[in-house]
N, C-alpha and C positions, 0 to 999 in steps of 0.2 A: 393717160393724162390727155386732155384736149389739146389740139395743135393751136399754136397762136397764128391770128390773122395777120396780114401785113400791117405795119404800123405798130406791132407789139400787143394788140388787143386779143384776149383770149376768145377762142372759138367755143363758145358753150353748146354748139350743136354738133361738135365733132364726138365721134364714138368715145364712150369712156374707157379709161384704161384700168383694168382689174389688176390688183396685185397677184403675182403668179403663185404666192404661197403665204404662209404664216411664219414669221420670224419668232421663235420661242427663246426668251432669254430670262434672266433673273429679274425679279421685280424691280424696276426703278433704274436699271442700268442704263437704258436708253434716255430715260427722262432726265437722267443727271447730266446728260451731254446735249440734249435738244430739248428747248423749252416748248411745252405743248399747252395751248390755250384751249379750255373747254367752255363752250357758250351754247345756249339754246335760243331758238326763234319761234315765235307762235305763228299762227296762220296768216296773220297780217304783216309778218316779217319784223316784228318788234323784238327786242331783246327780252327773253323771258329767264334766262339764266346766264350768270356771268361768273365764272370761277376764277379763283386767284391767279391761274395761269393766263387768263384772257386779260387781267389787268396789267400783268407783267409784259405781255406781248404787245399789247395796244395802247396801254398807258391810261386807260379810263378806269375809274374806281367803279365798283358795282352801283353805288347809288347814282353815278352819272349815266350808266349805260342801260340799266334796267327800264324797261318800257320805252325806250327810244328806238327809232327805226335802225335797221342794220346798216343803213348808209352811213351811220356814225363812223365805221371802220372800213365800209366797202363803198366808197362814193362813187367810182367810175368803173366802167361805163355806165350809163343809165340802164336800169332793167337788170342789173346784175343780181340783186337779191332776189327779185322774182324768178329769175331763170334757176337760180341756185334752189329755191323752194320747190319749184316745179320738177326739177331733175331728181331731187332728193325722194319726193314722193312718188314719182314714176319708177324709179329705178330700185329704190329701196337702199342703195348705197352708192355714193358717187364721189369722186375725187377730182380736184382740180387745182391749178396754180393760178392765182389771182393777185392783182395789185392791191395791197391793203395800206391803210393810213394810220399812223401813230397819232396820239393826242397832240403831239408837238408839231404836227403837220408832215412829218416825214413819211414819204411813200416807199414801201420795201415789197419785194416779191415774197409771196407767203403761199404755202400749200395747205389745201383745205380738204377735209374729209366730212361729209354730211350724210346723215340718215335720219329717218323719221321714227319718233317714239310716241306711243299712245299714252295719254294721260289718264288719270283715274276717273276724270269726269267726262271722258270720250274725246276730249279735244286731243289734237295732234301737235307735237312739237318737233321741229327739226333740230337735232342736236348736231354740233359742229366741233371738230378737232382741227386746231390750226397751229402751223409751226413755220417759223422763218425758213425760207428756202435754202438760205446759206447753211444752216445747221444741218438740215436734211441731207443736202448734197455732200457735206463733210462725212456724215455717217455712212451714206451709201458708198461713198469713195473708200471709206476704210474698210468696209465689210467686203467690197469687191476686192480690194487689195489682199485682205486676209485669206479670202476664198481662192485667189490665185497664188498666193504663197503657199498654202497647204497643198495646192494641186501641183504645182510646178517647181517648187523650191528644191534644189539638189541636197539641201542640208536637212538633217532629220530634225523634225519638230514634233514637240510632245506636250500634252497637258495631263498632269496627274491631280488626283483629288487629295484629301487630307491624309488618307491612308496610303498614299503613293501607289495607287492603282491607276492604270491607263484609262483616261476619259476620252482622249482625242490624240491621234498622231497622223503624220502623213505617209505617203507610200515610200518615200525616200527612207524613212526610219525602219518601216516594215521590211524593205528590201536588205537594209543593213543587218536586221535581226534574223532574217531567213524565215520569217513568220508572216502570214497574212495579217492585215490590220485587224480583222475580227477576232484573231486568236490572242490578240494583245488586250483587248477591251476587258476590264474588270479584274485582270491580273495584276499582282504587284510587280514592280519594276524588277525586284530582286529574283523573281521567278523566271525573268526573261534574260536579264543581263547578269551573267554570273562572274563574279569577281573572286579573286584569290588574295585580297588585301585585309583580311580579317575584319571585314565589315566596315572599313572606313568609308567606302563610297555610299553606303545606306546612311552612316551617320551624318554625311555632308548633306544629303537629300532631306533628311529628317530636320536638320537645323535650319534649312531654307524653308521648308513647309511651316515650321513654328515660328515663322516671321523673322528669320534671320537675315543677314545680309546676302546679295546675289552672289553666286559663284561664277567666276568668268574664266574660261579657257583652262579648266583643270583637265589634266591628262589621265586617263584611266585605262588600264589594260583589262581585258575582258574576254570572255566568250559568251555566246548567246544559246538560248534553248533551241533555237533553229539551226545553229551551226555550232555545235558543242566541241567540235574538233578544230575549229578555226580561231586562232588568236587574233585580236584586234587591238588597236589603240585608238581611243576616241578623245577628241577635244570636247568637253562638255561645259555648257554654261546654264545656269538654272537661277530663277527668279521667283519669289513668292507672288501668288495671285491673290487679289482680295475681291470680295463681293461688294454690292453697292452699299451695304450697311457697314463695310469695313472689317467683317470678319474674315479669318483665314480661309481660303478656298482651295489651297493646294500649291502645286508648282508648275511653272512653264519651263520648258528647256529647249536648247538648240544643241544637236549633237553632230559632230563632223568626224568622218572616219579618217584618221591621220595615220593609219598603220604603216604606210610606205614610209612616211617622213619619220616616224618615231620607232624604227627598227630596234633600236637599243632597248627601249622600254618593253617592245614585244619579246625580245630575247630574254630580258630580266623576268618577265612574267612566265615565260615557258620554263625558264630555270627554277623559278619559285614552285612551279607546278611539279617539276620533276623532283624537287627537294621534298615537297609535300608527299609525293607518292612514295619516295624512299622511306620517309618518316613513318607512314602507315604500314609500309612493309616490314620496318623495324620492329613494330609493336604488334602486327597481326600474323606474321609468318613464323612459325616454330613456338607456338603457345603450347603445344603438347609434343609428346615423344611418339606420336602416332604417324606413320608415313603418309597414309591416305589423307588424314586431317591436315597435315602440313602442306601437301600438294594442292589440296583443295582452297587452302589460304592464300597461295600464290595465285591461284585463278580468280578468286574473289577480290584480291587486291587490284589486279590489272584490267578486269572487266567490269564496267565498260570505259572507265578512265583512259587506259592506255591502248586498249584493242578491242575489237568486236568480239573475238573469240580466242580461247586459250586452251591448250591441251598440255598436260604433263605425262611424260612416258618414262618408265624406268627400263634400263637395259637388262635383258634376260641373258646372262652370260652362260655359253655353252660349257665352258670349262674353266679351270682354275689355270693361270692366274687371271683376274679380271683385268685384262689389258685389251685396249681397242686395237684392232688389226684392220688396216683399210681394205685389204684384200679379201675380207671375208663379210658375208652378210650380217646384218645387225638385226637382232630380234628384240623387240620392246613390248612392254605391257602398259597399257593406259591406266593410270590410277586416279587422274582427276581431269575434269573438262567443264567448260562453261562457255555460253555465248549469249549475246542479246539478240541476235538475228534470228528470225522465224524460219519456219520451212526446212529447207534441205540443210542449212546450217546447224539447226537444232538437231536434225537427224544424223549429221555428220560426227558432232562431238558426242553424241549418244550411242554411237554404233559399236563396231567391234572393238574389243580391248586389247587385241594383239596386232602387232605390225611387223613386217619384214621389209627391210630396206636393202636392196641389192648393193654391191660395191659400185662406186661411181656416183651415188645418190648425192643430193644436196646435204643429207645427214652426214655422209662420209666426209665431204669436203669440210663442213663445219667442224667436226670433231677432229680432223686432221690439223686444222689451223688452230683450234681451241678457241675461237672467236666466233661471236655471233654473225650470221649472214643474214641478208634479206634477199628472197627470191620472188619473182612474180609468179602467178599461177597461170602458167602458159603450157603450151604443148610439151616442151622439154621437161618441164618440172613433173608433169603428169606421167611421162613415159619413163623417166629415169628415176624418179623418187617414190611416186604413189603406187604405180605399177598396177595395183588392183583396179580393174576397170569399173566396178561398182562404186569404189571409194573415190575414183577420179570423176565419175559422173556426178556424185553428190558434191564435190569440192567445186566444180564448175558451176552447178545450180546454186550454190550457197551464196553467191554474190561476194565471196572474198578475192581480192585481187593481188594481195601481197602477203607473204608469210615471213615473219622474223623467227629464226631458229637460233636458240641460244643453248649452250652446253651446260649441263649440270654436273660440275666437276668439283669435288671436294677431297682434300688430302691426297692429290694425285690420282683419284680413282674417278672414272667416268661413271656417274650414278644414272644418268639419262639425259633427256632433252626436254626443252620447254618450247613450244610454238605458239607464237602470238600472230593472230590474223586480223587484217583490216579490210573492209569492204571499200568499194570504189567511192562511196560517200564520204570518206576520211582522207585526209592527206597522206601522202606516201611516207614510209618510215624514213626518218632522217639519220644522219650520222649521231646525232645526240640521242636519238631513240635506240639505236644500236647499242650505245654506251650504256644507256639506262637498263636496257634489257639485259646486258651482261651483268651489271650490278645486282638486279633482281634475281637473276639465275644463280649467281654466286651465293647470295644469302640463303635462297631456297635450298641450294645443293647442300650447304653446310648443315641447314636444319634437318634435311632428308638424311644426310649421313648419320647425324647424332641419333635420329629415330631409328635407322636401320641398325645402327650398332646397339642401340638399347634393345630393339626387338631381338636381336641375336643373343645378347646377355640374358634377356627375359627367357628366351627359348631354351638357353642352356640351363638356367637356374631351374625352370620348370621341368626340364627333362630330368635333371638331377634329382629334383625333390620327388618326382614320381617314381624314379627308380629306388630311391632309399625308403619311400613309404611301402608299407606291407603289400605284396602282390596278392596274398591270400591270407586271411585271419584264421586263427585256430578255431576248430569247430567243437562243440560240445552239445550233447543231446539236451543240456539243461540251460544253456544260454543261446538265445537266438539274437543274432547281431545284424544290424543294418548300419552301414557307415556312408558318409559323404564328405567329400573334400571339394570345395570350389576355391580356385585361386582368385585373387582381386582383379579388377578390370585392367585393361591395357595400360592406364595411366599409373598404376601402382606396381612395384615390383613384387616378385614372389616372396612370400614370408617363409617363416620357420615353423609353421604349424605341423603337428604330427600326432599320430595315433597308433595303437597296437592293441591286439588281443592275444594274449599268451596262454597256452594251455600247459599246465604243469602234470607231472607224472602221476600224482595222487588224484587227479580229477578236478583240482580247483583250477579256477580260471581268473587270469589277472587282466583288468582293463586299464588302459593308460592313455592319457591325453596330455600334450604338451605344446608350449609355444616358446621358440627362441627369438629374443629380441633382435630386430633388424630385418633386412631384405636382401634378396639377391642370392648369388652363389655362396657367399659365407654362411648366411642363414640356413640355406638348405643343407650345406655340408655340416654344419653343427647339428642341425636337426637330426641328420642321418647318424651322427656319432652317438648322441644320446639314445636313439631308438635301438641301435644295435647293442650298446652297452646294456641298456634295461633289458632286452632280450636275454643276453648272455647272463645276466646277474639273477634273473628272476628264480630259476630253480635252486639257488643257493642262499636266498635270504628269507629268513622266517618272517620278517615284518616289513610292510612296505616303508615305514619310516627309515629302517636301515638301508633299503635300496636306494632311497632318495639321497641318503648320506653319501653312498657310493657315487650316485650321479653327480652330486654336488662337487665331490673331489675330482671327477672326471671333468667337469665343466671348468673348474679352476686350473687344471692342469693343461686344458686345451685352448685356454684363453677366451671361453665363452663367459662374457661379462654378466649377462642376465637372461634367464630362461625360467619359465614356469612349468609346472608338472603336477598332475592329479593321478594318484595310483591307488587302485581299488582291487583287492583280492577277494574273490567270492568263493565260498565253499557250498556246493550244491547239496551236500549231505546234511548240513545243519541250517543252511540259509544265512550263515554268519558272514558278515563282510568286515575287512580290515582296510581302512583308509587312511592315506597320508597325503598331505597337500603342500607343495612348495609354491605358495603365491599365486595359484591358479583359481579361476572362477569355481565355486562348488559344483558338485554333480547334483542332479535333481532326480528325485525318486517319485514315480507316480504309482500309488498304492492302487489295488484292484478296485477300491471304492471311489477313486478319482482325487483323492487327496494328494497334495504335492508337499513334499518335505525335501530339505537340503541335506546333503551328505558331503563331509570334508569342508564344512564351513569354517573349521578351525584352521586359519591359514598359517602357513610357515613362511619362511623367508624364501624367495627365489633361489634357484640353483645358480651357483657361481659366486654367491656372496660369502659362504663359508663361516665357520665359527658358532654356528647355531644348530642344535639338534633338531630332528624333525620328529614330531609326535604322531604316533599312530592311535587312531580311534576305532571303536567297533560299533556295529549295529547288526541287528537280525533283520533281514529282508523278507517280506512275506512273499509266498508263492504267488506267482502270475504279475509281480511287480514289473515296472518298466524303468530302467535307468536312462538318463541322458547326461552324456559327457560332451563337452564343447569347448571350443576356443573363443577368445573375446571378440573375434569378428562377427560372431553371430548376435551378441548382445550389446555391442558398443559401435556407435557411428557418430558422424558429425551431427550435432544438435540432439544427441540422446546419450545420456551417461549410462554407465554399466548397471547401475541399480534399476534404473527404468527399463533397461534391456532384459534383465533377468526376471522382472515381474511380468514383462510381455511374454517372455518364454514360458514362465509358469502358466500363464492363461492359456497359451496356445497347446502346451504339453498336456493340459488337463483333458484335452479331448482327444489324446493320442491313443484311441482304441483301433482294433482292426489290424491290418498288415502293417508292419514297421516300415516298410519302403514307402508307403503312401503318407504315413505319418510324418516320416522325415522330409519328404518332399513338400508337405503342407507347412511344415515349421519353416523351411527355408523361404518358401514363396512369401510367407507372412512377414518374416522378420528382416529379411536382407534387403537392403536398398538396391535400386537398378540404376547403373551397374553396381555390383559389390565394390565397396571401397577397401576391403581387406581380405586376406585368406580366411577361410572358414572350415572348421571341422565339426561334424555332428556325428556322435556315435549313440545309436539307440540299442539297449540290450534288454530282452524280455526274459526274466529269470523264472527258472523251474526248480523245485526241490526234487532230489533224488529219491528221498523217502518223505512221504507226507508227514507234516509236522503233527 
């Protein structure tokens, strides 16, 4: 802008002052605050265009101004209009501050911007924009104030759009959040400011954005994406922003860190976070009776919410009883681990699965007291506890600076240890963290002990069942047998499925398969009793139905409530078969031509019910036919009823040619879910005649 001469007259020969930049804003926002007059002057300095704003600013109607000399509103000093036109044409754009006169005679300071425009007829018009200097100065002052406010104000300032995404913020707020300004822009506030208030903070913001009342001085406990482990309390004030046309434009806000002043809220926030972690632990740890899954559930619960890394180790006791002795080394086996840290930390938790802790280690100190301890990763810890130099090197390089060690003790027995590690980027473990770790470890220890005891019972039941199942089946030159027994997955108990092949003195062969209702040791014991009884009775019973009647009496005397059994006696000399069924799925017979028929479909009542005789039916089996006897675990599963399963077995059994072992494996692979949900028995028998029919 040209400097003024002494006496207040503008120096039109002074160098022009160009605007340093262009201010972009919503259309109309500045025009609503500063009246702008638009006018045009022809080559003789007469008014050629007179906009509504010119009438508002200078007071002359268009009819009064058009065609008249510009001295109408620029009277002094003489020659001002000519110099204005000259500069506009020479420079292309020029701005200056001049004294203007209103229609009522009032003289006021006014800012002008002028530039030439070529007309359609080749003539040139100088267009001018004029505003009262008072309004311009006010806007400039406000903009300068806002720029200084955003640059130097120690209070966090933010502008959000209608979707509560960051549009503008100052460095003070970026420092509070621990993230650069650029990493805020375009993100939702909920992605940066992490609260544990059930979404109440976001509901407040949404209400303000939707045109609600401003919020002033609300206290909010939070963490941020840039500092996820630092609890803060902020006093926040938000107000709705509007565009020039009055439509909602978002939210403006002021945020003050009052953490030190509001320690009580901070503590309450931390307490809620601990309760939330315990609540998640209650629902996510111990969902199965698998030791490894349970341990990994503990790791997944605490990483990264509570710690940067976690390891769960079970004690490997050298002898009975399982009692911790401080004077002896402690051997552990790692069963679960996890970390969010890269590099050496990931290598550390994924390394060796066995560890030896010498007497005097931090592990011994923790187990002796029975309470969690927190130890720094220093020279003493590395030499007295870690011992292994390679492991110590990884621990130092991992970035972990503190380790919280908690005992896994349940029912008076030390199960193992849980170790939680934090890096230097997180706060140190506090007394409340020690208490929380102890509670998490206690819950995990009880779940691990339940899983361990269940595994032991499973092992006992499976061992008992395998001991009671036949170690070797009877052999016959006329009956080729392949058998398969598959226990259910680790999430189900051992069932009472059983089978046997019994050779009789006269050359006949008995094939039997059964299933005792229930699981575990009782079912395995009942299964063994029925199998041994059937083997003992087989040589003395003429008909399978009579043998089932004896088994039914045995079941009732032994307290076996329900069991199924299919009994088939085959005579190789005649090809005749006698069959009796006590509530069991029927046997399937594959004829040499590929047809499939059912044997024993005439179901009787299950064993243990009593009072109902068992019917024996007969059939002649062709030479070269193949029998399939099985339990319901093969044909019944969740989402598939037994009839559908039997039809699937028929289809699969139809192609059971070639070696029986391969056929049995193919049937199991086709029909069983992964993992199996129940015990399964499959017996395949290829029959031959002693004398051709």
